[in-house]
C-alpha angles and dihedrals in degrees: 000000000000121000091244093052093048094048093050088061094058116115115257117267092245090063094052110042107054098100145032118318116295124241102228107208126204091184149063139292094280091064091043090052094050091054095043090054086065093048094251118149115231143205117196133207107197140145120280109273095017117131099246091065091066097043118120085216090072111074090188131028110202126205110263140215130186110260091214095050107028109019094153091057094049091049090052093049092050094046092050091051094045094047090054092061128095088214123035109256121238110244121221124186129189111180132057093248091056093043091054091047091053094043096047094045099034097128093050092046093047089070090074108011142055119217145143120240132156125249110300095240091050092052091054091046092052099044098047108065093207091055090043091058090053091048091048090053092050093048097035093239114178097248127147116260111269145169127212117217139172110221090204093065108011124078120237108279110233098171095079126116105239143252097057136167116239117205134169114252089231116014112231109173098212090058103033106036096065088057099042100032093232098317120128091223141005128234111225115195101183144019089253093064091051094048089051093049098043098083092050091052089050093051091047091050093232116153108204146204119224107204137187108260116241106209122238140065128289089265085077091064109106130178142205118210122195147166117208117186125224092269091057095254117145104235102176141352143169138174132227147173138217117248098181140353134192118252087036092232119055091343134142116280116267099167129028139172136198113241140190101229112159095186092053090049093049095048092042092054090046095051093044087056093049090050092047085222123183123189127023128331145170117211113198118207132181117211111222121217089263091055097254117141118229120195110233101175147335119226111194095196142076117283143187087265089076091072089056093043090053091052087051091053103263109098104183096178090052090051091051091048093049092051094047096048095041099249122144111270114254115245109273113215127183110280113258109245118226097040109137140207130191142176096225105204093044096039091054088062092042092049093050090051088052091054097257112142121228090243090057096040101047099064089042092054094045088054094055109117091216128037133180114250094330112105131144092219094048110035099153100082090065096039094043094048093048092047092048092051093047093051091046090052092051091049091050091050089049092052093048101076092042091053 
């Protein structure tokens, strides 16, 4: 789609600027839900056919462009929307590609938007795992030992102590997912598995991080979530833990729970201070068998966890919005431990793989306080996305014989 075509499809300014400032969401239904729980009206920029475009929580669905492939077009679309508003919208971003777009073009976007984002150098250090290892060494962060390599130019390292975890330095789904089948990392148990995989990594142009493996299942991954304002004051925080992922090892989260973990909170606060971080962040830790917490990564952006946090009483996106538009901050209680989130269709598969029967899983899932996409008061994200995919599949099949 050309810039001109996309911009012609924007709603007229009169339809967009009649109320309080929009929250402009580069994200999914979980982020929309967190903002809507605070009564904040939203506009969403999401891919065609994705659930957020059909949500009643989004007053406006903007045309979208991939921030990896078409950053200039996405910037144009955002600027056109922001310029049409009586009040500058508050920008929320949920993926690394959108975080990098906002960070790298912050001065340009600030002409029309309000947002929080960490220092530009810190963003680059946290997103790129090679730079993150160097940062961790400088600041003495408790990360597992690791080595960054480029399979296109570096030989296969055979001097490692196996098993190791292999991760992309920057996760780009179109390059990494065909190799890892949807997992965020791969466990390699021997040099032979690494030798076999190395040529595929080189062809896919995927620089990697080979990291010391911390024993234990994904249920030992715990996280600290925080919002720090521009003065450096800690505004809100909560902790959580993974229940299940799919795939079961190094997969995307399918079930989560809010926790009350004092040691995670203490270490999270300390590391945020060392990083001099401003804005929002999620710090992922893995608890070793001896109880020690190892820092796996820091994501300085909004996440699906914020829906769960809002249900537990700590709505970090709403706190950011209040600060940026000059509203009084909502009262921030301690997050209620035990509040749960799940992605129903994926967690059903993950639960079955974990040996949980459907009869046990179904009432558990129905009792989750937060769910991805599925909501009785907002059914269209699920229905619209399913219909769009079905129609797209029929169209592809129809084009096949003619081609």
